[in-house]
Structures are given as C-alpha cells and as structure tokens.
C-alpha positions in Angstrom: 4.1 -9.0 15.3 6.6 -10.9 13.1 10.3 -9.9 13.2 13.7 -11.0 11.9 15.3 -13.9 13.7 17.6 -12.8 16.4 16.5 -9.2 16.1 13.1 -8.7 17.8 11.0 -5.8 16.7 10.7 -2.8 19.1 9.4 0.7 18.4 12.0 2.4 20.4 15.5 0.8 20.2 16.7 1.4 23.8 18.4 -1.9 24.5 15.3 -4.0 25.2 15.4 -7.6 23.9 11.9 -7.4 22.4 8.6 -5.6 22.1 6.5 -4.6 25.1 3.1 -6.3 25.6 1.5 -3.2 24.2 3.6 -3.3 21.1 2.7 -7.0 20.6 -1.0 -6.2 20.3 -1.0 -2.8 18.5 -0.9 -2.4 14.7 2.6 -1.4 13.6 2.7 2.0 11.9 4.5 2.1 8.6 6.9 4.7 9.9 7.9 2.5 12.8 8.2 -0.5 10.5 10.5 1.4 8.1 12.7 2.5 11.0 12.9 -1.1 12.2 14.0 -2.3 8.8 16.6 0.4 8.6 18.0 -0.6 12.0 18.2 -4.2 10.9 20.0 -3.3 7.7 22.5 -1.2 9.7 22.9 -4.0 12.3 23.7 -6.5 9.6 25.9 -4.1 7.7 24.3 -4.8 4.4 23.5 -1.3 3.2 25.8 -1.7 0.2 23.6 -4.7 -1.0 20.7 -2.4 -1.9 20.3 -0.3 -5.1 17.7 2.4 -5.0 15.9 4.6 -7.6 16.7 2.0 -10.3 15.0 -0.4 -12.7 16.3 -3.4 -14.6 16.2 -2.8 -18.4 17.7 -6.1 -19.5 18.7 -9.5 -18.3 21.3 -11.5 -20.1 22.4 -15.1 -19.7 25.7 -16.7 -20.6 25.1 -20.4 -21.3 28.8 -21.3 -21.2 29.3 -19.9 -17.6 25.7 -20.4 -16.6 25.7 -16.9 -15.1 23.4 -14.0 -15.5 23.9 -10.2 -15.7 21.4 -7.4 -15.4 21.5 -3.9 -16.9 20.4 -1.3 -14.4 19.2 2.3 -15.1 19.4 4.7 -12.2 16.7 7.3 -12.6 18.4 9.7 -10.1 21.9 9.7 -11.6 20.8 8.8 -15.2 23.6 6.2 -15.2 23.4 2.7 -16.8 25.4 0.0 -15.2 25.8 -3.8 -15.5 25.5 -5.9 -12.4 26.6 -9.5 -11.9 27.4 -12.3 -12.5 24.5 -14.0 -10.7 23.5 -17.6 -10.3 19.8 -16.6 -10.1 17.7 -13.6 -10.8 14.5 -13.4 -8.7 11.7 -11.0 -9.7 9.5 -9.9 -6.8 7.8 -6.8 -8.1 4.2 -7.0 -9.3 3.6 -3.5 -10.8 6.3 -2.3 -13.1 4.7 0.5 -15.0 2.0 2.9 -13.7 -1.4 2.5 -15.4 -3.0 5.8 -16.0 -6.2 6.5 -18.0 -5.7 8.6 -21.2 -8.3 11.4 -20.6 -8.9 14.2 -23.1 -7.8 17.6 -22.1 -4.8 16.6 -20.0 -2.3 18.5 -22.1 -4.3 21.7 -21.8 -4.6 21.1 -18.1 -0.8 20.7 -17.6 -0.1 23.6 -19.9 -2.2 25.8 -17.7 -0.2 24.9 -14.6 -2.0 21.8 -13.5 -0.2 18.7 -12.3 -1.0 15.0 -12.9 0.7 12.2 -10.9 0.4 8.4 -10.6 0.4 7.2 -7.0 3.9 5.6 -7.5 5.3 9.1 -8.1 3.8 10.6 -4.9 6.5 10.4 -2.3 6.8 12.3 1.1 8.6 15.2 -0.5 5.8 15.8 -3.1 3.1 15.4 -0.5 4.8 18.0 1.7 5.1 20.4 -1.3 1.4 20.0 -2.3 0.3 20.6 1.3 2.6 23.6 1.8 1.4 25.2 -1.5 -2.2 24.6 -0.4 -3.0 22.9 -3.7 -6.5 21.7 -4.5 -6.2 17.9 -5.0 -8.4 15.2 -6.4 -7.5 11.6 -5.8 -8.9 9.3 -8.4 -9.4 5.6 -7.6 -10.9 3.3 -5.0 -8.1 0.9 -4.1 -5.5 0.8 -1.3 -3.1 3.2 -2.9 -5.9 5.8 -3.2 -6.9 5.2 0.4 -3.3 5.8 1.5 -3.1 9.1 -0.4 -6.4 10.3 1.0 -5.3 9.4 4.5 -2.0 11.3 4.0 -3.7 14.4 2.9 -6.4 14.3 5.6 -3.7 13.7 8.3 -1.5 16.5 7.1 -4.1 19.3 6.5 -7.6 17.9 7.0 -10.0 17.5 4.2 -9.3 21.1 3.0 -9.3 21.3 -0.8 -9.4 17.5 -1.2 -11.8 15.4 -3.3 -11.8 11.6 -3.5 -13.4 10.3 -6.8 -14.1 6.7 -7.4 -16.6 4.6 -9.5 -17.4 2.1 -6.8 -16.0 1.4 -3.3 -13.5 -1.3 -2.7 -13.8 -3.9 0.1 -11.2 -4.3 2.9 -10.5 -6.5 5.9 -10.6 -5.0 9.4 -7.0 -5.2 10.5 -7.8 -6.0 14.1 -10.1 -8.9 13.1 -7.4 -10.5 10.9 -4.4 -10.0 13.2 -6.3 -11.2 16.3 -5.1 -11.1 19.9 -4.0 -14.2 21.9 -7.2 -14.8 23.8 -9.3 -17.9 23.2 -11.9 -15.9 21.2 -9.2 -14.2 19.2 -7.8 -17.6 18.1 -11.3 -18.9 17.2 -11.9 -15.7 15.3 -8.6 -16.0 13.4 -9.4 -19.7 12.6 -12.8 -18.7 11.3 -11.2 -16.2 8.9 -8.8 -18.9 7.6 -11.7 -21.3 7.0 -13.7 -18.8 5.0 -10.6 -17.9 3.0 -10.4 -21.5 1.9 -14.2 -21.7 1.2 -13.8 -18.6 -0.9 -11.9 -20.6 -3.5 -15.1 -22.3 -4.4 -17.8 -19.9 -3.2 -16.2 -16.4 -3.2 -19.3 -14.3 -2.9 -20.9 -16.5 -0.3 -17.8 -16.4 1.9 -17.5 -12.7 1.5 -21.1 -12.2 2.6 -20.4 -14.2 5.7 -17.3 -12.2 6.5 -19.2 -9.0 6.0 -22.0 -10.1 8.3 -19.5 -11.2 11.0 -17.8 -7.8 10.9 -14.5 -8.9 9.3 -15.1 -7.1 6.0 -15.7 -3.4 5.5 -16.1 -0.7 2.9 -15.9 3.1 3.3 -19.2 3.8 1.6 -22.3 2.0 2.8 -25.5 3.1 1.0 -28.4 1.3 -0.4 -26.8 1.4 -3.8 -23.4 -0.1 -2.6 -22.7 -3.5 -4.1 -20.6 -5.6 -1.8 -18.7 -7.4 -4.6 -16.0 -9.9 -3.7 -14.1 -8.8 -6.8 -13.3 -5.4 -5.3 -11.3 -7.0 -2.5 -7.6 -6.9 -3.3 -6.3 -8.1 0.1 -6.2 -4.6 1.6 -6.5 -4.1 5.3 -7.3 -1.0 7.3 -7.2 -0.3 11.0 -9.9 1.5 13.0 -8.5 5.0 12.7 -8.0 4.7 9.0 -11.5 3.4 8.5 -13.0 6.3 10.5 -11.2 8.9 8.4 -12.1 7.4 5.1 -15.7 7.0 6.0 -16.4 10.2 7.9 -13.8 12.8 7.1 -12.7 12.2 3.5 -14.9 14.1 1.0 -16.2 11.3 -1.4 -17.5 11.7 -4.9 -18.8 8.8 -6.9 -18.5 8.9 -10.6 -16.4 8.1 -13.7 -13.7 10.6 -14.9 -14.1 11.3 -18.6 -11.8 14.2 -19.2 -10.1 17.4 -18.0 -12.0 20.7 -18.3 
C-alpha cells in the first residue's frame, strides 16, 4: 500500500505509526482511501487550496509578466471567478464532457417522469435517492464506471429492479494478481505481469491470451460467444468480491440500445 511520505496509511487513525500487517495485504476500500486523503489534507492544513464543483472555462496568458490566469465557473454557486496569477497550469483530467448516445424517444421518456443520467452525475446522494424510492434502473455500458454503478446498486438493495445492459463484456485484471504479496511466488508473479505488459506493446492479443490463461485477466461474462479482445481492457481492476457480484448476482442483458419506448 503506497502512502504519503511521513504520513503512513492506516484505516483507523488511532495514533499508530503505520498500517497493520493485515492492512498491508488487503485491498484498500475507496471509502477508507477517501478518509485517509481527507485526514492528510487536514494534517497539512491545505483545505483552502482545493476548489470543488468547478470547471475551468478559460485560460489566459500575459506575455509581459509571463503569468497565467484561469476563469473558473462554480456549478454549485453559479459564480464565475478569476484565479491566479500562476507560473504553470497543469491539466490532469482525461474526461471533460460526458459522452451520451443520442437515442430517439428520450424526450418523451423524460416528459413521462423518467430520468437519464451519465455516470459522472451519479453521486452518493443520487444513489441513495434512487434506492429509497425503489426506482427500476438500467445501467448501460460495459466499462469500469458501469461496473462501479452496478456494484453500488447490488450492495445497497440487491439486484432488485436492476438491469445491466452492454454490447460486449470488458476485460479486467484481478486485483490480487497485480498487487501481489511479498512472498517469493508473489514477486515472481508480479514480475511476470510486468514482462507481459511490455510484450503487449508488440503483441497485445498474444500477451492478453497468456494473462488470461494464467488467471491474471478476467471478464464478467464467459460464454462460448465471448470474444476476449485486448481492446476491451482499459486498465480496470476488480477484487474477488466485486468479480463475484458482477458475474453471479448482477442481472446481465447483452444487446445494443437503439431507443426509448
């Protein structure tokens, strides 16, 4: 488990100097990781350095001062502010705008009381609301975001009134195979994974077939029609519990959405 220098990770902050042996080997849950990040921010006193619920709408540069400014729109307060000056502006996001298919019948569906969301809009508050109101939900997509949403619904209320629709299953790495233990076999196993990552640059499908045969790669739908295509691997990882739910408890439907009815 990686952690910030001088501030070792631990699940329960009770004065210990670092994680227990059990915590070193287990997969860190996202809730515990978020709590650790929050404690680190508070420990360093840098809360005021973060701006939330906002997006940059413009970047300007003054050639005489060699400084940059950014125009920021806050979606919660609806305010527009200018931040700066900065010596450098570093972009780290990789998905700025949600990509949603334009399907016929959506306007009628929404007018009739239906709701349509992109995964970036589904926060904890919305999830809780959908579960509390016992809404019938269909999750469309096969990637990691879809898997996360399916897992959230199943964990909160089971597979009740849930459908998972995708055209083809995506491929994932088994988390415990990639983040190996500290035994000799664990280190050999991790080294083998790295070797096949490098080989994949030249022979992607061959490397993927070997990783699948060795138990490193996995998909949630294994039928005679399933194509284990390397192109459907987007560096997603799932642990044992998540894989079991997706494969055995989530109601799957294979197909291509063509419209709302």
